[in-house]
C-alpha positions as CSV (number, residue, x, y, z in Angstrom):
1,M,-42.0,9.1,4.7
2,T,-40.0,10.2,1.8
3,T,-40.7,8.9,-1.7
4,E,-38.5,7.9,-4.5
5,A,-39.5,7.8,-8.2
6,F,-38.6,5.0,-10.6
7,T,-39.9,3.8,-13.9
8,V,-41.6,0.5,-14.6
9,R,-42.2,-0.7,-18.1
10,T,-45.1,-3.1,-18.8
11,D,-47.1,-4.3,-21.8
12,S,-50.0,-2.3,-23.0
13,E,-52.6,-4.8,-21.8
14,T,-51.3,-4.7,-18.2
15,A,-51.3,-0.9,-18.3
16,H,-54.8,-0.8,-19.6
17,R,-56.0,-3.3,-16.9
18,L,-54.3,-1.2,-14.3
19,D,-55.9,2.0,-15.5
20,A,-59.3,0.3,-15.6
21,L,-59.0,-1.0,-12.1
22,A,-57.8,2.4,-10.9
23,S,-60.8,4.0,-12.4
24,R,-63.2,1.6,-10.9
25,L,-61.7,2.0,-7.5
26,D,-61.3,5.8,-7.8
27,R,-57.6,5.4,-7.1
28,S,-54.5,6.5,-9.0
29,R,-52.4,4.2,-11.0
30,N,-49.5,5.1,-8.6
31,Y,-51.5,4.1,-5.6
32,L,-52.4,0.7,-7.0
33,V,-48.8,0.0,-8.1
34,N,-47.5,0.9,-4.6
35,Q,-50.1,-1.4,-3.0
36,A,-49.1,-4.2,-5.3
37,I,-45.4,-3.8,-4.6
38,K,-46.0,-3.7,-0.8
39,E,-48.2,-6.8,-0.9
40,Y,-45.6,-8.6,-3.1
41,L,-42.8,-7.8,-0.7
42,D,-44.8,-8.8,2.4
43,L,-45.8,-12.1,0.8
44,H,-42.3,-13.0,-0.3
45,A,-40.8,-11.9,3.0
46,W,-43.3,-14.2,4.8
47,Q,-42.6,-17.1,2.5
48,I,-38.8,-16.7,3.0
49,E,-39.2,-16.5,6.8
50,K,-41.4,-19.7,6.9
51,I,-39.0,-21.6,4.6
52,Q,-36.1,-20.6,6.9
53,E,-38.0,-21.7,9.9
54,G,-38.6,-25.0,8.2
55,I,-35.0,-25.5,7.3
56,E,-34.0,-24.7,10.9
57,A,-36.5,-27.1,12.3
58,A,-35.3,-29.8,9.9
59,D,-31.7,-29.1,11.0
60,R,-32.8,-29.7,14.6
61,G,-34.4,-33.0,13.5
62,Q,-38.0,-31.7,14.1
63,L,-39.6,-33.5,11.2
64,F,-42.9,-35.3,10.7
65,P,-43.0,-38.7,9.0
66,H,-44.3,-38.5,5.4
67,E,-47.0,-41.1,6.2
68,D,-48.4,-39.0,9.1
69,V,-48.6,-35.9,6.9
70,M,-50.3,-37.8,4.1
71,A,-52.8,-39.4,6.5
72,E,-53.7,-35.9,7.9
73,M,-54.1,-34.5,4.3
74,D,-56.3,-37.5,3.3
75,A,-58.5,-36.9,6.4
76,L,-58.8,-33.2,5.5
77,I,-59.7,-33.9,1.9
78,Q,-62.3,-36.4,2.9
79,E,-63.8,-34.0,5.4
80,H,-64.0,-31.4,2.7
81,I,-65.7,-33.9,0.3
82,D,-68.2,-35.0,3.0
83,R,-69.0,-31.4,3.8
84,H,-69.7,-30.5,0.2
85,E,-71.7,-33.6,-0.4
86,G,-73.9,-32.8,2.6
87,R,-72.7,-35.6,4.7
88,Q,-71.4,-33.6,7.7
């Protein structure tokens, strides 16, 4: 894979945090920046894909009634509360 250089400017605090993390992980600043860029691009590509799938489903009329979604969310929240209060 070929590489291409470009410059990124950031505030001093971010640069210091990046250097500290690179040191703790025994990695280079360049490695961490590349990992961060790849993760950012992957995440946003996934989000855009899912949004597009949702729009296409809505265009086909494949929607869930708001009340059904809210009832399911309420049940999940209550399950979470019960589990954390020891009432499984």
